[in-house]
Backbone bond lengths (Angstrom), bond angles and torsions (degrees), N, CA, C in turn:
res aa  C-N    CA-C-N  psi(-1)  N-CA   C-N-CA  omega(-1)  CA-C   N-CA-C  phi
1 M - - - 1.441 - - 1.517 108.92 -
2 A 1.308 114.20 122.22 1.461 120.35 -175.09 1.522 112.43 -65.47
3 W 1.339 117.27 -33.36 1.471 117.64 -177.37 1.521 111.33 -73.13
4 L 1.336 117.87 -28.29 1.466 119.49 175.58 1.523 111.24 -69.33
5 A 1.337 116.36 -35.02 1.460 120.73 178.48 1.527 111.09 -81.93
6 E 1.330 116.75 1.40 1.469 123.95 -179.71 1.525 112.44 60.07
7 E 1.341 115.10 32.55 1.463 119.82 175.43 1.521 111.37 -87.36
8 R 1.326 116.14 -27.65 1.461 121.83 178.74 1.514 109.68 -138.75
9 T 1.335 115.66 157.33 1.460 120.87 175.12 1.524 108.41 -125.56
10 P 1.323 117.81 151.60 1.469 120.54 179.02 1.529 111.24 -65.30
11 S 1.325 115.46 153.63 1.464 119.94 175.98 1.527 108.88 -69.05
12 R 1.323 116.24 166.50 1.472 119.69 178.81 1.526 110.98 -60.10
13 A 1.324 116.38 -39.48 1.466 119.82 179.74 1.527 110.64 -63.54
14 N 1.326 117.00 -43.89 1.466 119.78 179.27 1.521 111.55 -69.07
15 L 1.327 117.08 -35.64 1.465 119.05 175.50 1.527 111.10 -61.92
16 A 1.326 116.31 -40.69 1.468 120.38 178.60 1.522 110.04 -64.72
17 R 1.322 117.35 -40.85 1.472 121.02 178.30 1.522 111.02 -64.97
18 L 1.340 116.59 -42.85 1.469 120.36 178.27 1.524 111.07 -62.77
19 D 1.321 116.36 -42.79 1.458 120.70 -179.97 1.529 111.02 -63.71
20 A 1.329 116.35 -43.73 1.468 120.28 179.41 1.529 110.74 -63.73
21 A 1.332 116.69 -41.65 1.471 120.14 179.34 1.529 110.71 -65.50
22 Y 1.332 117.03 -41.04 1.462 120.73 178.76 1.521 111.26 -60.01
23 W 1.335 117.02 -50.12 1.465 120.11 -176.67 1.520 111.66 -69.31
24 D 1.331 118.07 -32.10 1.460 120.52 175.99 1.525 110.12 -64.03
25 L 1.336 116.90 -46.71 1.454 120.98 178.79 1.525 111.13 -64.31
26 R 1.310 116.96 -40.72 1.463 120.64 179.11 1.527 111.32 -62.62
27 R 1.343 116.40 -43.37 1.469 119.51 177.86 1.519 110.99 -59.81
28 R 1.317 116.56 -44.32 1.474 119.87 -179.92 1.522 111.15 -62.79
29 N 1.326 117.03 -44.53 1.462 120.44 -178.57 1.523 111.60 -66.12
30 V 1.333 117.46 -42.07 1.461 120.71 -179.72 1.524 109.95 -66.62
31 A 1.334 117.06 -43.35 1.464 120.10 -179.16 1.524 110.83 -62.65
32 A 1.318 117.01 -43.60 1.466 120.13 179.85 1.521 110.85 -64.85
33 D 1.321 117.50 -41.18 1.455 120.98 -179.95 1.524 111.41 -66.26
34 L 1.335 117.21 -44.18 1.464 119.83 178.34 1.522 111.60 -63.41
35 K 1.324 116.14 -41.82 1.462 120.34 178.71 1.527 110.46 -59.55
36 Y 1.327 116.67 -43.94 1.463 120.99 179.09 1.522 110.62 -64.27
37 R 1.327 116.93 -47.55 1.466 120.30 -176.62 1.526 112.61 -67.16
38 L 1.335 117.15 -41.31 1.462 119.93 -176.76 1.523 112.61 -76.01
39 N 1.322 117.79 -30.35 1.461 120.28 -179.53 1.519 110.91 -71.94
40 N 1.329 117.84 -48.50 1.464 123.09 176.45 1.528 111.75 52.15
41 N 1.327 115.95 50.01 1.470 122.60 178.90 1.528 112.35 57.39
42 G 1.324 116.86 38.74 1.456 121.21 177.19 1.513 114.54 85.02
43 R 1.316 118.22 -3.38 1.461 121.23 -178.15 1.511 112.77 -92.21
44 G 1.329 118.08 -10.56 1.459 120.44 -177.45 1.505 110.92 76.32
45 T 1.298 116.09 -160.96 1.453 120.78 -179.62 1.521 110.04 -150.86
46 R 1.278 115.99 163.42 1.458 121.22 176.46 1.516 108.39 -100.60
47 A 1.299 115.90 145.89 1.462 121.11 177.03 1.516 108.26 -128.01
48 E 1.304 116.01 134.12 1.454 120.98 177.99 1.517 108.19 -106.58
49 V 1.307 116.34 127.62 1.454 121.62 179.48 1.517 107.32 -107.98
50 S 1.317 115.02 120.66 1.459 120.09 -179.40 1.520 109.57 -103.44
51 P 1.332 117.10 140.31 1.466 118.80 177.95 1.524 110.55 -67.68
52 V 1.294 115.20 151.01 1.457 121.85 179.14 1.517 107.52 -111.99
53 D 1.307 115.85 137.50 1.458 120.40 178.92 1.525 108.58 -72.35
54 Q 1.326 116.32 101.81 1.458 121.59 -179.48 1.519 108.62 -126.30
55 P 1.330 116.31 105.71 1.466 118.47 -179.77 1.534 110.52 -62.62
56 G 1.301 115.56 144.32 1.459 120.14 178.80 1.519 113.38 98.03
57 L 1.323 117.38 -14.53 1.465 119.71 178.26 1.518 109.09 -95.99
58 T 1.316 115.77 145.04 1.459 119.32 178.03 1.512 108.97 -91.77
59 T 1.311 115.79 150.68 1.456 121.04 176.93 1.520 108.88 -98.95
60 S 1.293 115.65 173.97 1.463 119.36 -178.83 1.525 111.59 -64.83
61 T 1.316 118.12 -22.49 1.463 120.27 178.88 1.525 111.21 -82.70
62 D 1.349 117.96 -18.48 1.467 121.29 -179.49 1.518 112.77 -84.14
63 A 1.320 117.56 -30.54 1.455 120.82 -174.68 1.541 109.05 -123.39
64 P 1.333 116.84 148.16 1.473 118.70 178.35 1.529 110.06 -69.88
65 C 1.287 115.20 152.56 1.468 121.23 179.56 1.522 108.85 -73.47
66 P 1.351 118.23 127.54 1.455 120.13 -178.94 1.527 112.96 -64.55
67 A 1.323 117.99 -28.08 1.459 121.10 -179.18 1.519 111.47 -71.81
68 A 1.325 116.71 -26.83 1.465 121.19 -178.40 1.527 111.53 -80.26
69 A 1.301 117.99 -15.11 1.466 121.06 -176.42 1.511 111.90 -79.75
């Protein structure tokens, strides 16, 4: 294969087709994997949300709870 030996490169049109095919396949694989993982045989799944260190944001200890007001 000439492209493996770097003797030739695909045309722009073929590169665009290859890129579109790659992302289409990736979307299908990711969607199927997420569907499988999140369904978990009808039991769903647990998700853990971790706080991110973001300066400028207040935490629940800095501001009063709006529901308590």
